[in-house]
PyMOL Python script that loads the backbone (N, CA, C, O; Angstrom):
from pymol import cmd

cmd.read_pdbstr("""\
ATOM      1  N   MET A   1     -22.288  -3.309   7.339  1.00  0.00           N
ATOM      2  CA  MET A   1     -21.253  -3.326   6.662  1.00  0.00           C
ATOM      3  C   MET A   1     -20.176  -4.568   7.096  1.00  0.00           C
ATOM      4  O   MET A   1     -19.844  -4.715   8.272  1.00  0.00           O
ATOM      5  N   LYS A   2     -19.764  -5.279   6.212  1.00  0.00           N
ATOM      6  CA  LYS A   2     -19.149  -6.522   6.422  1.00  0.00           C
ATOM      7  C   LYS A   2     -17.666  -6.175   7.000  1.00  0.00           C
ATOM      8  O   LYS A   2     -17.007  -5.374   6.336  1.00  0.00           O
ATOM      9  N   GLN A   3     -17.197  -6.611   7.961  1.00  0.00           N
ATOM     10  CA  GLN A   3     -15.903  -6.336   8.566  1.00  0.00           C
ATOM     11  C   GLN A   3     -14.768  -7.133   7.821  1.00  0.00           C
ATOM     12  O   GLN A   3     -14.895  -8.345   7.645  1.00  0.00           O
ATOM     13  N   ASN A   4     -13.761  -6.511   7.424  1.00  0.00           N
ATOM     14  CA  ASN A   4     -12.718  -7.176   6.967  1.00  0.00           C
ATOM     15  C   ASN A   4     -11.833  -7.866   7.955  1.00  0.00           C
ATOM     16  O   ASN A   4     -11.124  -7.204   8.712  1.00  0.00           O
ATOM     17  N   LEU A   5     -11.849  -9.197   7.975  1.00  0.00           N
ATOM     18  CA  LEU A   5     -11.155 -10.070   8.989  1.00  0.00           C
ATOM     19  C   LEU A   5      -9.559  -9.934   8.845  1.00  0.00           C
ATOM     20  O   LEU A   5      -8.797 -10.078   9.801  1.00  0.00           O
ATOM     21  N   TYR A   6      -9.164  -9.651   7.591  1.00  0.00           N
ATOM     22  CA  TYR A   6      -7.669  -9.501   7.426  1.00  0.00           C
ATOM     23  C   TYR A   6      -7.073  -8.142   7.949  1.00  0.00           C
ATOM     24  O   TYR A   6      -5.988  -8.085   8.528  1.00  0.00           O
ATOM     25  N   PHE A   7      -7.850  -7.083   7.703  1.00  0.00           N
ATOM     26  CA  PHE A   7      -7.380  -5.848   8.125  1.00  0.00           C
ATOM     27  C   PHE A   7      -7.058  -5.785   9.589  1.00  0.00           C
ATOM     28  O   PHE A   7      -6.093  -5.115   9.957  1.00  0.00           O
ATOM     29  N   ASP A   8      -7.797  -6.434  10.444  1.00  0.00           N
ATOM     30  CA  ASP A   8      -7.282  -6.500  11.899  1.00  0.00           C
ATOM     31  C   ASP A   8      -6.005  -7.237  12.120  1.00  0.00           C
ATOM     32  O   ASP A   8      -5.337  -7.048  13.137  1.00  0.00           O
ATOM     33  N   GLN A   9      -5.645  -8.095  11.158  1.00  0.00           N
ATOM     34  CA  GLN A   9      -4.411  -8.916  11.342  1.00  0.00           C
ATOM     35  C   GLN A   9      -3.109  -8.240  10.868  1.00  0.00           C
ATOM     36  O   GLN A   9      -2.008  -8.701  11.171  1.00  0.00           O
ATOM     37  N   ILE A  10      -3.267  -7.125  10.111  1.00  0.00           N
ATOM     38  CA  ILE A  10      -2.069  -6.438   9.619  1.00  0.00           C
ATOM     39  C   ILE A  10      -1.623  -5.351  10.438  1.00  0.00           C
ATOM     40  O   ILE A  10      -2.361  -4.392  10.665  1.00  0.00           O
ATOM     41  N   SER A  11      -0.450  -5.439  10.901  1.00  0.00           N
ATOM     42  CA  SER A  11       0.124  -4.413  12.014  1.00  0.00           C
ATOM     43  C   SER A  11       0.695  -3.403  11.174  1.00  0.00           C
ATOM     44  O   SER A  11       1.062  -3.551  10.009  1.00  0.00           O
ATOM     45  N   ILE A  12       0.741  -2.272  11.933  1.00  0.00           N
ATOM     46  CA  ILE A  12       1.563  -1.031  11.321  1.00  0.00           C
ATOM     47  C   ILE A  12       2.976  -1.471  10.988  1.00  0.00           C
ATOM     48  O   ILE A  12       3.433  -1.153   9.890  1.00  0.00           O
ATOM     49  N   GLU A  13       3.692  -2.158  11.821  1.00  0.00           N
ATOM     50  CA  GLU A  13       5.024  -2.747  11.686  1.00  0.00           C
ATOM     51  C   GLU A  13       5.091  -3.445  10.370  1.00  0.00           C
ATOM     52  O   GLU A  13       6.000  -3.101   9.615  1.00  0.00           O
ATOM     53  N   GLU A  14       4.269  -4.369   9.985  1.00  0.00           N
ATOM     54  CA  GLU A  14       4.240  -5.024   8.827  1.00  0.00           C
ATOM     55  C   GLU A  14       4.272  -4.055   7.619  1.00  0.00           C
ATOM     56  O   GLU A  14       5.118  -4.133   6.728  1.00  0.00           O
ATOM     57  N   VAL A  15       3.271  -3.127   7.665  1.00  0.00           N
ATOM     58  CA  VAL A  15       3.140  -2.152   6.626  1.00  0.00           C
ATOM     59  C   VAL A  15       4.614  -1.411   6.426  1.00  0.00           C
ATOM     60  O   VAL A  15       5.226  -1.344   5.360  1.00  0.00           O
ATOM     61  N   GLU A  16       4.986  -0.935   7.551  1.00  0.00           N
ATOM     62  CA  GLU A  16       6.341  -0.123   7.495  1.00  0.00           C
ATOM     63  C   GLU A  16       7.312  -1.076   7.051  1.00  0.00           C
ATOM     64  O   GLU A  16       8.028  -0.627   6.156  1.00  0.00           O
ATOM     65  N   GLY A  17       7.560  -2.250   7.399  1.00  0.00           N
ATOM     66  CA  GLY A  17       8.424  -3.258   6.862  1.00  0.00           C
ATOM     67  C   GLY A  17       8.385  -3.425   5.254  1.00  0.00           C
ATOM     68  O   GLY A  17       9.399  -3.609   4.582  1.00  0.00           O
ATOM     69  N   PHE A  18       7.272  -3.348   4.809  1.00  0.00           N
ATOM     70  CA  PHE A  18       6.866  -3.577   3.452  1.00  0.00           C
ATOM     71  C   PHE A  18       7.359  -2.323   2.791  1.00  0.00           C
ATOM     72  O   PHE A  18       8.027  -2.552   1.783  1.00  0.00           O
ATOM     73  N   HIS A  19       7.210  -1.129   3.081  1.00  0.00           N
ATOM     74  CA  HIS A  19       7.643   0.009   2.586  1.00  0.00           C
ATOM     75  C   HIS A  19       9.165   0.109   2.681  1.00  0.00           C
ATOM     76  O   HIS A  19       9.804   0.545   1.724  1.00  0.00           O
ATOM     77  N   GLN A  20       9.722  -0.257   3.732  1.00  0.00           N
ATOM     78  CA  GLN A  20      11.237  -0.376   3.955  1.00  0.00           C
ATOM     79  C   GLN A  20      11.823  -1.262   2.886  1.00  0.00           C
ATOM     80  O   GLN A  20      12.755  -0.868   2.184  1.00  0.00           O
ATOM     81  N   LYS A  21      11.292  -2.440   2.760  1.00  0.00           N
ATOM     82  CA  LYS A  21      11.773  -3.298   1.698  1.00  0.00           C
ATOM     83  C   LYS A  21      11.866  -2.944   0.205  1.00  0.00           C
ATOM     84  O   LYS A  21      12.741  -3.297  -0.586  1.00  0.00           O
ATOM     85  N   ILE A  22      10.829  -2.205  -0.011  1.00  0.00           N
ATOM     86  CA  ILE A  22      10.682  -1.607  -1.365  1.00  0.00           C
ATOM     87  C   ILE A  22      11.712  -0.467  -1.467  1.00  0.00           C
ATOM     88  O   ILE A  22      12.442  -0.385  -2.456  1.00  0.00           O
ATOM     89  N   ALA A  23      11.776   0.414  -0.449  1.00  0.00           N
ATOM     90  CA  ALA A  23      12.758   1.704  -0.504  1.00  0.00           C
ATOM     91  C   ALA A  23      14.180   1.056  -0.558  1.00  0.00           C
ATOM     92  O   ALA A  23      15.047   1.604  -1.239  1.00  0.00           O
ATOM     93  N   THR A  24      14.432  -0.010   0.086  1.00  0.00           N
ATOM     94  CA  THR A  24      15.717  -0.719   0.172  1.00  0.00           C
ATOM     95  C   THR A  24      16.229  -1.058  -1.151  1.00  0.00           C
ATOM     96  O   THR A  24      17.335  -0.741  -1.589  1.00  0.00           O
ATOM     97  N   ASN A  25      15.354  -1.708  -1.729  1.00  0.00           N
ATOM     98  CA  ASN A  25      15.536  -2.418  -3.090  1.00  0.00           C
ATOM     99  C   ASN A  25      15.649  -1.457  -4.155  1.00  0.00           C
ATOM    100  O   ASN A  25      16.443  -1.708  -5.061  1.00  0.00           O
ATOM    101  N   ILE A  26      14.883  -0.244  -4.190  1.00  0.00           N
ATOM    102  CA  ILE A  26      15.057   0.821  -5.080  1.00  0.00           C
ATOM    103  C   ILE A  26      16.328   1.474  -5.009  1.00  0.00           C
ATOM    104  O   ILE A  26      17.037   1.685  -5.993  1.00  0.00           O
ATOM    105  N   ARG A  27      16.636   1.825  -3.700  1.00  0.00           N
ATOM    106  CA  ARG A  27      17.999   2.441  -3.462  1.00  0.00           C
ATOM    107  C   ARG A  27      19.137   1.566  -4.118  1.00  0.00           C
ATOM    108  O   ARG A  27      19.965   2.003  -4.918  1.00  0.00           O
ATOM    109  N   LYS A  28      19.057   0.266  -3.664  1.00  0.00           N
ATOM    110  CA  LYS A  28      20.041  -0.625  -4.187  1.00  0.00           C
ATOM    111  C   LYS A  28      20.209  -0.666  -5.756  1.00  0.00           C
ATOM    112  O   LYS A  28      21.338  -0.599  -6.243  1.00  0.00           O
ATOM    113  N   PHE A  29      19.079  -0.774  -6.548  1.00  0.00           N
ATOM    114  CA  PHE A  29      19.276  -0.787  -7.915  1.00  0.00           C
ATOM    115  C   PHE A  29      19.611   0.680  -8.420  1.00  0.00           C
ATOM    116  O   PHE A  29      20.358   0.821  -9.388  1.00  0.00           O
ATOM    117  N   ARG A  30      19.115   1.665  -7.828  1.00  0.00           N
ATOM    118  CA  ARG A  30      19.439   2.945  -8.193  1.00  0.00           C
ATOM    119  C   ARG A  30      20.967   3.159  -8.213  1.00  0.00           C
ATOM    120  O   ARG A  30      21.558   3.492  -9.240  1.00  0.00           O
ATOM    121  N   GLU A  31      21.623   2.936  -6.942  1.00  0.00           N
ATOM    122  CA  GLU A  31      22.943   2.928  -6.744  1.00  0.00           C
ATOM    123  C   GLU A  31      23.880   2.030  -7.817  1.00  0.00           C
ATOM    124  O   GLU A  31      24.924   2.380  -8.366  1.00  0.00           O
ATOM    125  N   GLU A  32      23.238   0.903  -7.917  1.00  0.00           N
ATOM    126  CA  GLU A  32      23.828  -0.067  -8.952  1.00  0.00           C
ATOM    127  C   GLU A  32      24.037   0.530 -10.440  1.00  0.00           C
ATOM    128  O   GLU A  32      24.925   0.195 -11.224  1.00  0.00           O
ATOM    129  N   ASN A  33      23.144   1.371 -10.627  1.00  0.00           N
ATOM    130  CA  ASN A  33      22.940   2.033 -12.007  1.00  0.00           C
ATOM    131  C   ASN A  33      23.658   3.311 -12.047  1.00  0.00           C
ATOM    132  O   ASN A  33      23.751   3.988 -13.071  1.00  0.00           O
ATOM    133  N   LYS A  34      24.191   3.645 -10.849  1.00  0.00           N
ATOM    134  CA  LYS A  34      24.951   5.042 -10.597  1.00  0.00           C
ATOM    135  C   LYS A  34      24.158   6.238 -10.966  1.00  0.00           C
ATOM    136  O   LYS A  34      24.653   7.155 -11.621  1.00  0.00           O
ATOM    137  N   ILE A  35      22.966   6.234 -10.562  1.00  0.00           N
ATOM    138  CA  ILE A  35      21.931   7.450 -10.712  1.00  0.00           C
ATOM    139  C   ILE A  35      21.703   8.008  -9.365  1.00  0.00           C
ATOM    140  O   ILE A  35      21.411   7.364  -8.358  1.00  0.00           O
ATOM    141  N   THR A  36      21.846   9.085  -9.451  1.00  0.00           N
ATOM    142  CA  THR A  36      21.692  10.024  -8.134  1.00  0.00           C
ATOM    143  C   THR A  36      20.091  10.249  -8.053  1.00  0.00           C
ATOM    144  O   THR A  36      19.257  10.119  -8.949  1.00  0.00           O
ATOM    145  N   GLN A  37      19.920  10.631  -6.690  1.00  0.00           N
ATOM    146  CA  GLN A  37      18.343  10.752  -6.215  1.00  0.00           C
ATOM    147  C   GLN A  37      17.948  12.050  -7.178  1.00  0.00           C
ATOM    148  O   GLN A  37      16.794  12.086  -7.607  1.00  0.00           O
ATOM    149  N   HIS A  38      18.800  13.035  -7.503  1.00  0.00           N
ATOM    150  CA  HIS A  38      18.352  14.130  -8.220  1.00  0.00           C
ATOM    151  C   HIS A  38      17.900  13.629  -9.617  1.00  0.00           C
ATOM    152  O   HIS A  38      16.765  13.836 -10.046  1.00  0.00           O
ATOM    153  N   ASP A  39      18.772  13.018 -10.238  1.00  0.00           N
ATOM    154  CA  ASP A  39      18.437  12.577 -11.677  1.00  0.00           C
ATOM    155  C   ASP A  39      17.322  11.612 -11.682  1.00  0.00           C
ATOM    156  O   ASP A  39      16.571  11.638 -12.656  1.00  0.00           O
ATOM    157  N   MET A  40      17.107  10.769 -10.742  1.00  0.00           N
ATOM    158  CA  MET A  40      15.908   9.826 -10.510  1.00  0.00           C
ATOM    159  C   MET A  40      14.683  10.714 -10.523  1.00  0.00           C
ATOM    160  O   MET A  40      13.789  10.587 -11.359  1.00  0.00           O
ATOM    161  N   ALA A  41      14.683  11.626  -9.549  1.00  0.00           N
ATOM    162  CA  ALA A  41      13.437  12.523  -9.476  1.00  0.00           C
ATOM    163  C   ALA A  41      13.170  13.265 -10.650  1.00  0.00           C
ATOM    164  O   ALA A  41      11.998  13.400 -11.000  1.00  0.00           O
ATOM    165  N   LEU A  42      14.169  13.808 -11.367  1.00  0.00           N
ATOM    166  CA  LEU A  42      13.835  14.445 -12.612  1.00  0.00           C
ATOM    167  C   LEU A  42      13.420  13.628 -13.546  1.00  0.00           C
ATOM    168  O   LEU A  42      12.593  14.085 -14.335  1.00  0.00           O
ATOM    169  N   SER A  43      13.823  12.368 -13.695  1.00  0.00           N
ATOM    170  CA  SER A  43      13.311  11.406 -14.700  1.00  0.00           C
ATOM    171  C   SER A  43      11.913  10.950 -14.495  1.00  0.00           C
ATOM    172  O   SER A  43      11.167  10.634 -15.422  1.00  0.00           O
ATOM    173  N   MET A  44      11.592  10.930 -13.239  1.00  0.00           N
ATOM    174  CA  MET A  44      10.222  10.617 -12.877  1.00  0.00           C
ATOM    175  C   MET A  44       9.308  11.805 -12.963  1.00  0.00           C
ATOM    176  O   MET A  44       8.127  11.571 -12.709  1.00  0.00           O
ATOM    177  N   GLY A  45       9.608  12.922 -13.247  1.00  0.00           N
ATOM    178  CA  GLY A  45       8.902  14.069 -13.310  1.00  0.00           C
ATOM    179  C   GLY A  45       8.561  14.857 -11.990  1.00  0.00           C
ATOM    180  O   GLY A  45       7.670  15.691 -11.824  1.00  0.00           O
ATOM    181  N   ILE A  46       9.553  14.353 -11.033  1.00  0.00           N
ATOM    182  CA  ILE A  46       9.310  14.970  -9.770  1.00  0.00           C
ATOM    183  C   ILE A  46      10.311  16.127  -9.656  1.00  0.00           C
ATOM    184  O   ILE A  46      11.493  15.876  -9.893  1.00  0.00           O
ATOM    185  N   GLU A  47       9.948  17.362  -9.318  1.00  0.00           N
ATOM    186  CA  GLU A  47      10.804  18.579  -9.362  1.00  0.00           C
ATOM    187  C   GLU A  47      11.555  18.679  -8.110  1.00  0.00           C
ATOM    188  O   GLU A  47      12.532  19.425  -8.042  1.00  0.00           O
ATOM    189  N   SER A  48      11.180  18.005  -7.154  1.00  0.00           N
ATOM    190  CA  SER A  48      11.837  18.067  -5.763  1.00  0.00           C
ATOM    191  C   SER A  48      12.598  16.843  -5.386  1.00  0.00           C
ATOM    192  O   SER A  48      12.062  15.757  -5.165  1.00  0.00           O
ATOM    193  N   VAL A  49      13.875  17.078  -5.325  1.00  0.00           N
ATOM    194  CA  VAL A  49      14.787  15.980  -4.997  1.00  0.00           C
ATOM    195  C   VAL A  49      14.475  15.515  -3.421  1.00  0.00           C
ATOM    196  O   VAL A  49      14.687  14.385  -2.979  1.00  0.00           O
ATOM    197  N   ALA A  50      13.956  16.573  -2.723  1.00  0.00           N
ATOM    198  CA  ALA A  50      13.732  16.265  -1.295  1.00  0.00           C
ATOM    199  C   ALA A  50      12.567  15.249  -1.069  1.00  0.00           C
ATOM    200  O   ALA A  50      12.588  14.359  -0.219  1.00  0.00           O
ATOM    201  N   PHE A  51      11.494  15.512  -1.988  1.00  0.00           N
ATOM    202  CA  PHE A  51      10.381  14.490  -1.896  1.00  0.00           C
ATOM    203  C   PHE A  51      10.868  13.092  -2.280  1.00  0.00           C
ATOM    204  O   PHE A  51      10.470  12.114  -1.647  1.00  0.00           O
ATOM    205  N   TYR A  52      11.759  12.970  -3.352  1.00  0.00           N
ATOM    206  CA  TYR A  52      12.194  11.714  -3.696  1.00  0.00           C
ATOM    207  C   TYR A  52      13.012  11.070  -2.518  1.00  0.00           C
ATOM    208  O   TYR A  52      12.760   9.935  -2.114  1.00  0.00           O
ATOM    209  N   SER A  53      13.955  11.816  -2.016  1.00  0.00           N
ATOM    210  CA  SER A  53      14.737  11.439  -0.962  1.00  0.00           C
ATOM    211  C   SER A  53      13.940  11.046   0.434  1.00  0.00           C
ATOM    212  O   SER A  53      14.331  10.140   1.170  1.00  0.00           O
ATOM    213  N   ASN A  54      13.003  11.690   0.645  1.00  0.00           N
ATOM    214  CA  ASN A  54      12.114  11.418   1.787  1.00  0.00           C
ATOM    215  C   ASN A  54      11.246  10.170   1.551  1.00  0.00           C
ATOM    216  O   ASN A  54      10.862   9.541   2.537  1.00  0.00           O
ATOM    217  N   CYS A  55      10.895   9.748   0.255  1.00  0.00           N
ATOM    218  CA  CYS A  55      10.304   8.494  -0.034  1.00  0.00           C
ATOM    219  C   CYS A  55      11.349   7.320   0.202  1.00  0.00           C
ATOM    220  O   CYS A  55      11.141   6.353   0.935  1.00  0.00           O
ATOM    221  N   GLU A  56      12.485   7.550  -0.517  1.00  0.00           N
ATOM    222  CA  GLU A  56      13.527   6.565  -0.485  1.00  0.00           C
ATOM    223  C   GLU A  56      14.133   6.268   0.966  1.00  0.00           C
ATOM    224  O   GLU A  56      14.711   5.217   1.243  1.00  0.00           O
ATOM    225  N   ASN A  57      13.929   7.317   1.848  1.00  0.00           N
ATOM    226  CA  ASN A  57      14.455   7.073   3.253  1.00  0.00           C
ATOM    227  C   ASN A  57      13.241   7.027   4.250  1.00  0.00           C
ATOM    228  O   ASN A  57      13.497   7.041   5.454  1.00  0.00           O
ATOM    229  N   LEU A  58      11.951   6.974   3.830  1.00  0.00           N
ATOM    230  CA  LEU A  58      10.833   6.911   4.583  1.00  0.00           C
ATOM    231  C   LEU A  58      10.735   8.005   5.612  1.00  0.00           C
ATOM    232  O   LEU A  58      10.155   7.764   6.671  1.00  0.00           O
ATOM    233  N   ARG A  59      11.219   9.097   5.399  1.00  0.00           N
ATOM    234  CA  ARG A  59      11.187  10.278   6.230  1.00  0.00           C
ATOM    235  C   ARG A  59       9.810  10.940   6.137  1.00  0.00           C
ATOM    236  O   ARG A  59       9.256  11.080   5.046  1.00  0.00           O
ATOM    237  N   TYR A  60       9.281  11.332   7.243  1.00  0.00           N
ATOM    238  CA  TYR A  60       8.084  12.271   7.336  1.00  0.00           C
ATOM    239  C   TYR A  60       6.939  11.462   6.821  1.00  0.00           C
ATOM    240  O   TYR A  60       6.025  12.053   6.245  1.00  0.00           O
ATOM    241  N   GLY A  61       6.903  10.238   6.964  1.00  0.00           N
ATOM    242  CA  GLY A  61       5.802   9.345   6.621  1.00  0.00           C
ATOM    243  C   GLY A  61       5.601   9.186   5.031  1.00  0.00           C
ATOM    244  O   GLY A  61       4.606   8.705   4.489  1.00  0.00           O
ATOM    245  N   LYS A  62       6.657   9.648   4.450  1.00  0.00           N
ATOM    246  CA  LYS A  62       6.554   9.570   2.754  1.00  0.00           C
ATOM    247  C   LYS A  62       7.125   8.082   2.427  1.00  0.00           C
ATOM    248  O   LYS A  62       8.040   7.484   2.993  1.00  0.00           O
ATOM    249  N   HIS A  63       6.388   7.708   1.451  1.00  0.00           N
ATOM    250  CA  HIS A  63       6.883   6.334   0.757  1.00  0.00           C
ATOM    251  C   HIS A  63       6.388   6.421  -0.827  1.00  0.00           C
ATOM    252  O   HIS A  63       5.567   7.233  -1.255  1.00  0.00           O
ATOM    253  N   PHE A  64       6.979   5.543  -1.489  1.00  0.00           N
ATOM    254  CA  PHE A  64       6.721   5.456  -2.913  1.00  0.00           C
ATOM    255  C   PHE A  64       5.213   4.833  -3.125  1.00  0.00           C
ATOM    256  O   PHE A  64       4.782   3.840  -2.539  1.00  0.00           O
ATOM    257  N   ASN A  65       4.550   5.577  -4.028  1.00  0.00           N
ATOM    258  CA  ASN A  65       3.337   4.896  -4.366  1.00  0.00           C
ATOM    259  C   ASN A  65       3.464   3.960  -5.500  1.00  0.00           C
ATOM    260  O   ASN A  65       4.583   3.787  -5.982  1.00  0.00           O
ATOM    261  N   ILE A  66       2.319   3.263  -6.037  1.00  0.00           N
ATOM    262  CA  ILE A  66       2.493   2.511  -7.257  1.00  0.00           C
ATOM    263  C   ILE A  66       2.950   3.003  -8.485  1.00  0.00           C
ATOM    264  O   ILE A  66       3.633   2.353  -9.276  1.00  0.00           O
ATOM    265  N   GLU A  67       2.553   4.203  -8.648  1.00  0.00           N
ATOM    266  CA  GLU A  67       3.087   4.981 -10.032  1.00  0.00           C
ATOM    267  C   GLU A  67       4.486   5.349  -9.796  1.00  0.00           C
ATOM    268  O   GLU A  67       5.178   5.393 -10.813  1.00  0.00           O
ATOM    269  N   HIS A  68       5.059   5.625  -8.677  1.00  0.00           N
ATOM    270  CA  HIS A  68       6.367   5.851  -8.655  1.00  0.00           C
ATOM    271  C   HIS A  68       7.108   4.700  -8.850  1.00  0.00           C
ATOM    272  O   HIS A  68       8.111   4.760  -9.561  1.00  0.00           O
ATOM    273  N   ILE A  69       6.734   3.544  -8.274  1.00  0.00           N
ATOM    274  CA  ILE A  69       7.423   2.261  -8.279  1.00  0.00           C
ATOM    275  C   ILE A  69       7.444   1.807  -9.806  1.00  0.00           C
ATOM    276  O   ILE A  69       8.430   1.271 -10.312  1.00  0.00           O
ATOM    277  N   PHE A  70       6.344   2.055 -10.443  1.00  0.00           N
ATOM    278  CA  PHE A  70       6.291   1.715 -12.059  1.00  0.00           C
ATOM    279  C   PHE A  70       7.300   2.432 -12.777  1.00  0.00           C
ATOM    280  O   PHE A  70       8.037   1.883 -13.597  1.00  0.00           O
ATOM    281  N   LYS A  71       7.356   3.805 -12.450  1.00  0.00           N
ATOM    282  CA  LYS A  71       8.256   4.652 -13.317  1.00  0.00           C
ATOM    283  C   LYS A  71       9.631   4.297 -12.910  1.00  0.00           C
ATOM    284  O   LYS A  71      10.446   4.217 -13.829  1.00  0.00           O
ATOM    285  N   ILE A  72      10.035   4.073 -11.735  1.00  0.00           N
ATOM    286  CA  ILE A  72      11.330   3.688 -11.376  1.00  0.00           C
ATOM    287  C   ILE A  72      11.700   2.400 -12.009  1.00  0.00           C
ATOM    288  O   ILE A  72      12.762   2.274 -12.618  1.00  0.00           O
ATOM    289  N   SER A  73      10.830   1.434 -11.872  1.00  0.00           N
ATOM    290  CA  SER A  73      11.063   0.212 -12.729  1.00  0.00           C
ATOM    291  C   SER A  73      11.540   0.421 -14.114  1.00  0.00           C
ATOM    292  O   SER A  73      12.518  -0.123 -14.627  1.00  0.00           O
ATOM    293  N   ARG A  74      10.691   1.318 -14.685  1.00  0.00           N
ATOM    294  CA  ARG A  74      11.137   1.557 -16.301  1.00  0.00           C
ATOM    295  C   ARG A  74      12.459   2.354 -16.413  1.00  0.00           C
ATOM    296  O   ARG A  74      13.306   2.080 -17.263  1.00  0.00           O
ATOM    297  N   ILE A  75      12.577   3.242 -15.611  1.00  0.00           N
ATOM    298  CA  ILE A  75      13.745   4.047 -15.699  1.00  0.00           C
ATOM    299  C   ILE A  75      15.005   3.124 -15.428  1.00  0.00           C
ATOM    300  O   ILE A  75      15.965   3.185 -16.197  1.00  0.00           O
ATOM    301  N   LEU A  76      15.008   2.288 -14.364  1.00  0.00           N
ATOM    302  CA  LEU A  76      16.150   1.361 -14.102  1.00  0.00           C
ATOM    303  C   LEU A  76      16.158   0.105 -14.937  1.00  0.00           C
ATOM    304  O   LEU A  76      17.018  -0.767 -14.808  1.00  0.00           O
ATOM    305  N   GLU A  77      15.200   0.053 -15.767  1.00  0.00           N
ATOM    306  CA  GLU A  77      15.079  -1.304 -16.422  1.00  0.00           C
ATOM    307  C   GLU A  77      15.232  -2.534 -15.578  1.00  0.00           C
ATOM    308  O   GLU A  77      16.041  -3.449 -15.734  1.00  0.00           O
ATOM    309  N   VAL A  78      14.222  -2.379 -14.565  1.00  0.00           N
ATOM    310  CA  VAL A  78      14.241  -3.596 -13.518  1.00  0.00           C
ATOM    311  C   VAL A  78      12.823  -4.067 -13.565  1.00  0.00           C
ATOM    312  O   VAL A  78      11.861  -3.301 -13.503  1.00  0.00           O
ATOM    313  N   ASP A  79      12.740  -5.388 -13.679  1.00  0.00           N
ATOM    314  CA  ASP A  79      11.386  -5.919 -13.422  1.00  0.00           C
ATOM    315  C   ASP A  79      10.817  -5.511 -12.161  1.00  0.00           C
ATOM    316  O   ASP A  79      11.462  -5.710 -11.132  1.00  0.00           O
ATOM    317  N   ILE A  80       9.538  -4.893 -12.117  1.00  0.00           N
ATOM    318  CA  ILE A  80       8.990  -4.330 -10.891  1.00  0.00           C
ATOM    319  C   ILE A  80       8.854  -5.383  -9.779  1.00  0.00           C
ATOM    320  O   ILE A  80       8.904  -4.981  -8.616  1.00  0.00           O
ATOM    321  N   GLU A  81       8.707  -6.529  -9.995  1.00  0.00           N
ATOM    322  CA  GLU A  81       8.714  -7.553  -8.949  1.00  0.00           C
ATOM    323  C   GLU A  81       9.953  -7.529  -8.122  1.00  0.00           C
ATOM    324  O   GLU A  81       9.926  -7.846  -6.933  1.00  0.00           O
ATOM    325  N   GLU A  82      11.065  -7.149  -8.753  1.00  0.00           N
ATOM    326  CA  GLU A  82      12.389  -7.187  -7.862  1.00  0.00           C
ATOM    327  C   GLU A  82      12.407  -6.297  -6.614  1.00  0.00           C
ATOM    328  O   GLU A  82      13.061  -6.548  -5.602  1.00  0.00           O
ATOM    329  N   PHE A  83      11.540  -5.124  -6.815  1.00  0.00           N
ATOM    330  CA  PHE A  83      11.402  -4.321  -5.536  1.00  0.00           C
ATOM    331  C   PHE A  83      10.688  -4.902  -4.469  1.00  0.00           C
ATOM    332  O   PHE A  83      10.818  -4.396  -3.354  1.00  0.00           O
ATOM    333  N   PHE A  84       9.957  -5.878  -4.623  1.00  0.00           N
ATOM    334  CA  PHE A  84       9.108  -6.535  -3.533  1.00  0.00           C
ATOM    335  C   PHE A  84       9.834  -7.785  -3.000  1.00  0.00           C
ATOM    336  O   PHE A  84       9.288  -8.478  -2.141  1.00  0.00           O
ATOM    337  N   LYS A  85      10.995  -8.078  -3.464  1.00  0.00           N
ATOM    338  CA  LYS A  85      11.756  -9.307  -2.913  1.00  0.00           C
ATOM    339  C   LYS A  85      12.555  -8.819  -1.894  1.00  0.00           C
ATOM    340  O   LYS A  85      12.992  -7.668  -1.883  1.00  0.00           O
ATOM    341  N   ASN A  86      12.818  -9.863  -0.816  1.00  0.00           N
ATOM    342  CA  ASN A  86      13.682  -9.676   0.313  1.00  0.00           C
ATOM    343  C   ASN A  86      15.212  -9.664  -0.321  1.00  0.00           C
ATOM    344  O   ASN A  86      15.629 -10.391  -1.223  1.00  0.00           O
ATOM    345  N   SER A  87      15.878  -8.713   0.345  1.00  0.00           N
ATOM    346  CA  SER A  87      17.309  -8.511  -0.122  1.00  0.00           C
ATOM    347  C   SER A  87      18.168  -9.657   0.367  1.00  0.00           C
ATOM    348  O   SER A  87      19.369  -9.687   0.097  1.00  0.00           O
TER     349      SER A  87
END
""", "prot")
cmd.dss("prot")
cmd.show_as("cartoon", "prot")
cmd.util.cbc("prot")
cmd.orient("prot")
């Protein structure tokens, strides 16, 4: 099996920082639109506001997946690329 040379160069801290950037940007846009976590979760089809909150706050190892990010961008009417930019 061919070893992926890049995988060895990606640290856990880099990945966590990437998730943090996304969560921070999502929170910023959500708050600017005056949408609660509860309303966002329901709009996304998530019945548990606790799950949404855990993703936004990176608790218990939870984070948004690409489907979540897509839905959030549509709900907030924000280009998805905005979530990946440095604040």
